N, C-alpha and C positions, 0 to 999 in steps of 0.2 A: 296565235293571236293574229287577227286579221290586220291588213294594212291600214284600214280606217281607224281602228282602235289604237294602233301604234302611233298614227299621226296625231290623234287627239291627245295622247299622253305626251308627245313631244311638244305640242302647242301649250299644254299645261305647264310643262317644264320650262319652256321659254318665257311664259308669262311670269312664273315664279322668279326666274333669273332677272327679268326686267324690273320686277318689283324690288328685288334686292339691289339692283344697280341704281335705281332711283333713290332709294334710301341711302345708299353709299355716297351718292353724288351731292347730298344735301350739304350746304355750307352753314356753319354756325353764324347766327345773326350777330351783328355788332352790338355792343352794349351802348345803348343810347341813354344818355343822362337826361332824366326828366326833371324839370323844374319843380320844386316842392309846391304843393298846392297850399294856398292860403285861403282860408275861408273865414267867414264872420265869427264862427265859434272860436277859432284860434286867436283871432284878434281880441275878442271879448275876454278870453282867459288871460292874455298878456296884459290887457288893461287892468283886470282885477288884481293881478300879481303886483303891478306897479302901484295901484292904489293901496294895497295891503302894506307894501314896503314904505311908501311915502304918503300916509293919509293926511288929509287936510285937518285943520284945527276943529272944524265942525264935526267931521267924522270921528275924531278922537274923543270929543266931548260926548257924542251920542253913545259911543262904545263904553265910555266911563259910566254913563247912566245905566246902560244895560248890565254892566258888570256889577254895579251897586245893587241892582234888582236881584241878580243871581246870588250875591253875597248875603243879602237879607233873607232870601229863600233858604240858603244853607244854614244861616244862623237860626232861623225859626225851626227848621227841622231838627237841628241839634238841641234846641231848647225843648222840643217835644220829646226827644229821646231821653233827655235828662229827667223831665217830669215823669215819664213812664218808668224809668229805672227807679226813681224815688218811690213811686206808687207800688211797684213790685216789691221793693225792699221793705216798705212799711206795712205791707199786708200781713195779717196773721192767719188768714184763711177762715175767719169766722164772720167778719162784719163788712166784707166788701160787697159792693153791688154795682152793676152797670145799668145805667138808665138811658134809654133811647127815646127821643121825642121828635115829633115832626111839626111842621108849620101849623097844622090844624089843632095842635094841642094834645094829640094822642100820645100816651107814654107807654113804654114797655120797660119793665124792670126785671133784671136777672140777678139772683143772689146765690145761685148754685156755684160752689167753689170750683168744681171741675170745668163747668162751662166758662166761668170767668178766666180760669187759667188758659183754656184753649183760645179764647178771644184775645187775651193779652199776648199770647205767643204769636198769634196771627198778626196782630197789630205791630208787634216788635219786629217780626221778619219783614213785613211790608215797609215799615219805617226805615229799616236798614237798606232796603233796595232804593228807596227815594233819596236817602242820604248819600249813598254811593253814586247815584246818578247826578245829584247836585254837586258833589265833590268833583266828579269828572268834568262837569261843565265849567266849574270855576277854574280848574287846572288848565283846561284846554282853551279858555277864552283869551283872546288877544286884544289888548286895548289899542 
């Protein structure tokens, strides 16, 4: 190996050693405590929590009215469920019909037992979903 090549390799080795020394000489930074950031969003959330824990009389009355609306909705859905159950129990499979009409006065009547059964099953399953949702809303509501 020539002397130039050998010198180049030694320079590379020195550069590697210096790089290692630089890394070894690094000092850990001190832990600087930063002040927590307070922004408008945090302040609004804190205000909302305080208002929820200590609502004004007006707020409580508005919530009561809202709760009463939810309660009426739940009662109406349960009433529909009861009526549907009575209809299903009273049907004998021969004289049922479903009648649809629109605002213009057009009517559509179905008397096929299988079709009526499918429609009633669909109505019943959708009604159960609505009742479950209304029940959850009533349970979760805070006056």
